[in-house]
C-alpha positions as CSV (number, residue, x, y, z in Angstrom):
1,M,16.1,-31.0,-6.1
2,E,12.5,-29.9,-7.0
3,K,11.9,-26.2,-7.6
4,K,8.8,-26.1,-9.8
5,Y,6.4,-24.7,-7.2
6,F,9.0,-22.2,-5.9
7,D,9.6,-20.8,-9.4
8,D,5.8,-20.5,-9.8
9,F,5.6,-18.7,-6.5
10,L,8.3,-16.2,-7.5
11,K,6.2,-15.3,-10.6
12,V,3.4,-14.1,-8.3
13,F,5.6,-11.1,-7.3
14,S,6.8,-10.2,-10.9
15,H,4.6,-7.1,-11.1
16,I,5.0,-5.6,-7.6
17,K,7.3,-2.8,-8.8
18,Y,4.8,-1.8,-11.4
19,A,1.9,-2.0,-8.9
20,A,3.8,0.4,-6.7
21,L,4.3,2.8,-9.6
22,I,0.5,2.6,-10.5
23,I,-0.6,3.2,-6.9
24,S,1.7,6.2,-6.6
25,G,0.5,7.6,-10.0
26,D,4.0,7.4,-11.5
27,F,3.5,4.6,-14.0
28,Y,4.1,5.3,-17.7
29,K,0.6,6.2,-18.8
30,P,0.5,4.7,-22.4
31,R,1.0,1.2,-20.8
32,L,-1.3,1.7,-17.8
33,K,-4.3,-0.1,-19.0
34,Q,-2.3,-3.1,-20.3
35,E,-0.3,-3.4,-17.1
36,I,-3.5,-3.3,-14.9
37,E,-5.0,-6.1,-17.1
38,E,-1.9,-8.2,-16.6
39,I,-2.0,-7.7,-12.8
40,E,-5.7,-8.5,-12.8
41,K,-4.9,-11.9,-14.4
42,I,-2.5,-12.7,-11.6
43,V,-5.0,-11.6,-9.0
44,N,-7.7,-13.8,-10.5
45,Q,-5.4,-16.8,-10.7
46,L,-4.3,-16.3,-7.0
47,D,-7.9,-16.0,-5.9
48,D,-8.5,-19.5,-7.4
49,S,-5.3,-21.3,-6.5
50,N,-3.4,-19.3,-3.8
51,S,-3.9,-21.8,-0.9
52,T,-3.0,-24.8,-3.1
53,L,0.2,-23.0,-4.4
54,F,1.1,-22.1,-0.9
55,K,0.8,-25.6,0.4
56,N,2.6,-27.1,-2.6
57,I,5.7,-24.8,-2.2
58,L,6.0,-25.6,1.5
59,D,5.7,-29.3,0.8
60,E,8.3,-29.0,-1.9
61,I,10.8,-27.1,0.4
62,E,10.3,-29.6,3.2
63,Q,10.9,-32.5,0.8
64,N,14.1,-30.9,-0.4
65,L,15.3,-30.3,3.1
66,H,14.8,-34.0,3.8
67,S,16.7,-35.1,0.7
68,P,20.2,-36.4,1.4
69,S,21.4,-34.7,-1.9
70,V,20.5,-31.2,-0.7
71,S,22.8,-29.2,1.5
72,N,20.2,-27.5,3.7
73,E,21.8,-24.1,4.6
74,P,23.0,-23.2,1.1
75,Y,19.6,-24.2,-0.2
76,L,17.8,-21.9,2.2
77,I,20.3,-19.1,1.4
78,R,19.4,-19.5,-2.3
79,I,15.7,-19.2,-1.4
80,L,16.3,-16.0,0.6
81,R,18.4,-14.5,-2.2
82,A,15.6,-15.0,-4.7
83,F,13.7,-12.3,-2.8
84,V,16.5,-9.7,-2.8
85,D,14.7,-7.4,-5.4
86,I,11.2,-8.3,-4.1
87,A,11.7,-7.8,-0.3
88,P,12.2,-4.0,-0.3
89,Y,8.6,-3.6,-1.7
90,L,7.1,-5.9,0.9
91,T,9.1,-5.2,4.0
92,I,8.4,-1.9,5.7
93,A,11.8,-0.4,6.3
94,V,13.3,2.8,7.5
95,V,14.1,5.3,4.8
96,E,17.7,6.4,5.3
97,G,17.6,9.4,3.0
98,T,16.5,10.7,-0.4
99,C,18.4,11.6,-3.6
100,I,17.7,12.5,-7.2
101,E,18.6,10.1,-10.0
102,F,18.0,11.0,-13.7
103,G,15.7,13.8,-12.5
104,K,13.6,11.5,-10.4
105,Q,13.1,11.5,-6.6
106,M,14.5,8.4,-5.0
107,V,14.7,6.9,-1.5
108,I,17.6,5.2,0.1
109,I,17.0,1.9,2.0
110,G,19.7,-0.5,3.0
111,G,22.2,1.5,1.1
112,R,20.3,1.1,-2.2
113,T,18.1,3.5,-4.1
114,Y,14.5,2.9,-5.0
115,P,11.8,4.9,-6.7
116,N,9.7,7.1,-4.3
117,S,6.7,4.9,-5.2
118,L,8.1,2.3,-2.9
119,T,7.4,4.4,0.2
120,I,3.9,5.2,-1.1
121,L,3.3,1.4,-1.5
122,H,4.4,0.9,2.1
123,K,1.9,3.6,3.3
124,T,-0.9,1.8,1.4
125,L,0.1,-1.6,2.9
126,I,0.2,0.0,6.4
127,F,-3.3,1.4,6.0
128,H,-4.9,-1.8,4.7
129,E,-3.1,-3.9,7.3
130,A,-4.4,-1.6,10.1
131,W,-7.9,-2.4,8.8
132,R,-7.0,-6.1,8.0
133,N,-10.4,-7.5,9.0
134,H,-12.3,-5.0,6.9
135,V,-10.1,-4.5,3.8
136,W,-12.1,-6.8,1.4
137,D,-15.3,-5.0,2.3
138,E,-13.9,-1.8,0.7
139,V,-13.8,-1.0,-2.9
140,I,-10.1,-1.2,-3.7
141,T,-8.2,-1.1,-6.9
142,I,-6.7,-4.1,-8.7
143,P,-3.1,-2.9,-8.1
144,E,-3.9,-2.4,-4.4
145,K,-5.4,-5.8,-4.0
146,Y,-2.5,-7.4,-5.8
147,A,0.0,-5.6,-3.5
148,I,-1.9,-6.7,-0.4
149,I,-2.0,-10.4,-1.7
150,C,1.8,-10.2,-2.4
151,F,2.5,-8.7,1.0
152,R,0.6,-11.4,2.9
153,A,1.9,-14.2,0.7
154,F,5.5,-13.0,1.2
155,Q,5.2,-12.6,5.0
156,G,3.2,-15.8,5.4
157,F,5.6,-17.9,3.3
158,L,8.7,-16.7,5.2
159,N,7.1,-17.2,8.6
160,H,6.3,-20.8,7.6
161,L,9.7,-21.2,6.1
162,D,11.2,-20.1,9.4
163,A,9.2,-22.7,11.3
164,V,10.3,-25.5,8.9
165,S,13.9,-24.3,9.1
166,L,13.8,-24.4,12.9
167,D,12.7,-28.0,12.7
168,F,16.0,-28.7,11.0
169,N,17.9,-26.6,13.6
170,I,18.6,-23.8,11.1
171,D,17.9,-20.2,12.1
172,L,17.0,-17.9,9.2
173,M,17.9,-14.8,11.2
174,E,21.3,-16.2,11.9
175,I,22.1,-17.2,8.3
176,Q,20.8,-13.8,7.0
177,S,23.2,-12.1,9.4
178,R,26.1,-14.2,8.3
179,N,25.4,-13.6,4.6
180,E,24.5,-9.9,5.0
181,L,21.0,-10.5,3.7
182,H,18.1,-8.2,4.9
183,I,15.1,-10.0,3.5
184,W,12.8,-10.5,6.4
185,E,12.4,-10.2,10.2
186,R,11.0,-12.9,12.4
187,D,7.4,-12.6,13.6
188,T,7.5,-14.4,16.9
189,S,3.7,-14.4,17.3
190,T,3.3,-16.6,14.2
191,L,5.8,-19.1,15.3
192,T,4.4,-19.3,18.8
193,R,1.1,-20.3,17.2
194,L,3.0,-23.0,15.2
195,G,4.1,-24.6,18.5
196,Y,7.3,-23.0,19.6
197,S,7.7,-22.1,23.2
198,S,7.7,-18.5,24.6
199,E,10.9,-19.3,26.4
200,Y,12.6,-20.1,23.0
201,F,11.6,-16.7,21.7
202,K,12.7,-14.9,24.9
203,N,16.2,-16.2,24.1
204,V,15.8,-15.3,20.4
205,K,14.7,-11.7,21.2
206,N,17.6,-11.2,23.6
207,K,20.1,-12.5,20.9
208,Y,18.9,-10.4,18.1
209,E,17.4,-7.4,20.1
210,L,14.1,-8.0,18.4
211,T,10.8,-6.5,19.5
212,E,8.0,-9.0,20.3
213,S,6.7,-8.9,16.7
214,I,7.0,-7.2,13.4
215,P,4.4,-4.5,12.6
216,F,2.1,-6.8,10.7
217,Q,1.5,-9.8,12.9
218,I,-2.1,-11.1,12.6
219,K,-4.1,-9.4,15.3
220,E,-6.9,-11.1,17.3
221,S,-8.9,-7.9,17.9
222,K,-11.3,-6.8,15.2
223,K,-10.9,-3.1,15.7
224,Q,-7.7,-1.5,14.8
225,E,-6.6,2.1,15.0
226,L,-6.1,4.1,11.9
227,P,-2.7,5.7,11.3
228,E,-2.5,9.1,13.1
229,K,-2.9,11.1,9.9
230,I,-4.9,9.8,7.0
231,I,-4.1,12.5,4.6
232,S,-0.9,14.5,4.0
233,F,-0.4,17.8,2.3
234,K,2.7,19.5,0.9
235,S,2.9,22.1,3.8
236,P,0.8,23.8,6.5
237,E,0.4,26.7,4.0
238,T,-1.4,24.3,1.6
239,I,-3.8,23.3,4.4
240,D,-4.5,27.0,5.2
241,R,-5.1,27.8,1.5
242,L,-7.5,24.9,1.0
243,F,-9.3,25.8,4.2
244,E,-9.8,29.4,3.0
245,E,-11.2,28.1,-0.3
246,L,-13.5,25.5,1.3
247,K,-14.7,27.1,4.5
248,G,-17.6,28.9,2.9
249,Y,-19.2,25.5,2.0
250,F,-19.2,24.4,5.6
251,P,-20.8,27.3,7.6
252,E,-20.4,27.0,11.3
253,R,-18.3,23.8,10.8
254,G,-14.9,25.5,10.2
255,I,-13.2,23.9,13.2
256,E,-14.2,20.4,12.1
257,L,-13.1,21.2,8.5
258,K,-9.7,22.3,9.7
259,K,-9.3,19.1,11.8
260,A,-10.1,17.0,8.7
261,L,-7.6,18.9,6.6
262,D,-5.1,18.4,9.4
263,G,-5.5,14.6,8.9
264,E,-7.8,13.9,11.8
265,R,-10.7,11.4,11.5
266,L,-13.9,13.2,12.5
267,D,-16.6,11.6,14.7
268,E,-19.4,12.9,12.3
269,L,-19.4,13.3,8.6
270,L,-19.3,16.9,7.3
271,L,-21.9,17.8,4.7
272,F,-20.8,19.3,1.5
273,P,-24.0,21.1,0.3
274,H,-23.6,20.4,-3.4
275,N,-22.9,17.6,-5.9
276,G,-20.1,15.5,-4.4
277,N,-18.0,15.4,-7.6
278,K,-17.3,19.1,-7.2
279,F,-15.7,18.5,-3.8
280,V,-13.7,15.5,-4.9
281,E,-12.4,17.3,-8.0
282,V,-10.7,20.0,-5.8
283,F,-8.5,17.3,-4.3
284,K,-7.9,15.7,-7.7
285,R,-6.5,19.1,-8.8
286,A,-4.5,19.5,-5.5
287,K,-3.0,16.0,-6.1
288,Y,-1.8,16.5,-9.7
289,N,-0.6,20.1,-8.9
290,G,1.7,18.6,-6.2
291,Y,-0.1,19.9,-3.1
292,V,-1.3,16.5,-1.8
293,L,1.4,13.9,-0.8
294,S,-1.1,11.1,-0.1
295,T,-2.0,8.5,-2.7
296,S,-5.3,8.6,-4.5
297,T,-6.3,5.6,-2.3
298,E,-5.6,7.6,0.8
299,I,-7.5,10.7,-0.5
300,K,-10.4,8.5,-1.4
301,T,-10.5,7.0,2.1
302,W,-10.1,10.4,3.7
303,I,-13.1,11.8,1.8
304,C,-15.3,8.8,2.5
305,S,-14.3,8.8,6.2
306,N,-15.0,12.5,6.8
307,F,-17.5,13.9,4.4
308,K,-21.0,13.4,2.8
309,Y,-22.7,15.4,0.1
310,R,-26.2,16.7,-0.9
311,Y,-27.9,14.2,-3.2
312,V,-30.7,15.6,-5.4
313,K,-33.0,13.5,-7.6
314,G,-36.3,14.9,-8.8
315,G,-37.8,16.8,-5.9
316,K,-35.9,14.7,-3.3
317,I,-32.9,16.2,-1.5
318,E,-31.0,14.2,1.1
319,P,-27.4,13.9,2.5
320,K,-25.5,10.8,1.3
321,P,-22.1,9.4,2.1
322,F,-19.5,9.3,-0.6
323,I,-19.2,6.0,-2.4
324,D,-15.6,4.7,-2.6
325,S,-15.8,3.6,-6.3
326,T,-17.3,6.9,-7.4
327,V,-14.6,8.9,-5.6
328,W,-11.9,6.7,-7.0
329,D,-13.2,7.2,-10.6
330,I,-13.2,11.0,-10.2
331,L,-9.7,11.0,-8.7
332,T,-8.1,8.6,-11.3
333,K,-10.1,8.9,-14.5
334,D,-11.2,11.6,-16.9
335,K,-14.3,12.3,-14.9
336,G,-15.6,15.2,-12.8
337,P,-17.8,18.4,-13.0
338,T,-18.0,20.5,-16.1
339,K,-16.0,23.7,-16.5
340,N,-18.8,25.9,-15.1
341,E,-19.4,23.6,-12.1
342,R,-15.8,23.5,-10.8
343,I,-15.2,25.2,-7.5
344,C,-12.0,26.7,-5.9
345,M,-10.6,27.8,-9.2
346,T,-7.5,29.8,-8.3
347,D,-4.2,30.5,-9.9
348,W,-2.4,28.2,-7.6
349,L,-4.9,25.3,-8.2
350,P,-5.3,25.3,-12.0
351,Y,-7.3,22.7,-13.9
352,K,-5.4,20.5,-16.3
353,S,-7.1,18.3,-18.8
354,H,-6.4,14.6,-19.0
355,L,-4.5,15.2,-22.3
356,Q,-2.4,18.0,-20.8
357,R,-1.4,15.9,-17.8
358,K,-0.6,13.0,-20.1
359,R,1.7,15.2,-22.2
360,E,3.4,16.5,-19.1
361,A,4.0,12.9,-17.8
362,E,5.4,11.9,-21.2
363,Q,7.8,14.9,-21.1
364,E,9.0,13.8,-17.6
365,Q,9.8,10.4,-19.1
366,L,12.2,11.9,-21.6
């Protein structure tokens, strides 16, 4: 039985746990640069060979299923079980509860506990899949790109594996149920495109009480709706306090500012009448002080979707939209306005240097 390409395929997902920790901001800082470099190597390899690897693994599996020496159902069960630790990161699931383990916030999914970074990864995937047709036009981070590639490879592989299995009269949903595996849910829209009848899936849906499709079927329409709220704060009180701090910079636009802080997408960009790095740094502070629940990616997207700033060069003054990469650098790196240029300096929103935050993170690791 051949398994070379399958083993290579599994290696693609070897860093998904660490990517989730990086995206959520919880990764161990001293190894951050090294881990991102390792993830970038995988991304570059996938960009060059992803389609070939995908074809090879499916050919290998189909060849094994045709082999008289292979018992098909146990073989497919082994394939599914290989994804037991990977699937929770790449399958959007209902969080059943939360708990604290070793001083860390954990979420409970399928009776098992996972780092809270898993749910933040899911939110990132939901956002980028909602904008599936535009995602590569954005400036996104290496860990985000890796997570998106992994998600699409995982879903695409299992959808095709399902189609191949059905050709051998083996139902992956049924064998998962019998073996108490919760790896994947059928995307009926994908299999319909692969040649299976709508009548067949009507029976399947009734049998398993499935919806017509999983959340991330490939859509035909080019325009998708954003999630209802594109930024989340710790509490309504946090929103009110930020509004009070910022409203003076948006005279006569208080209603729109409040809508933006409430997570709504505005029809028109609000002008921040100063250098944009001052505005971004406020939300960087709000993030590391625990007042923003959204990821840095979501904060970046929220700022770029709702605000512009005053650009000054020489004698020229003009409004300009925020640039994704610039906002990302301020949010995630040791960049931003000088001490005298920072705004909204209050007791509840203190500035912390990069070194101070690094020490605090190291203390939390102990």
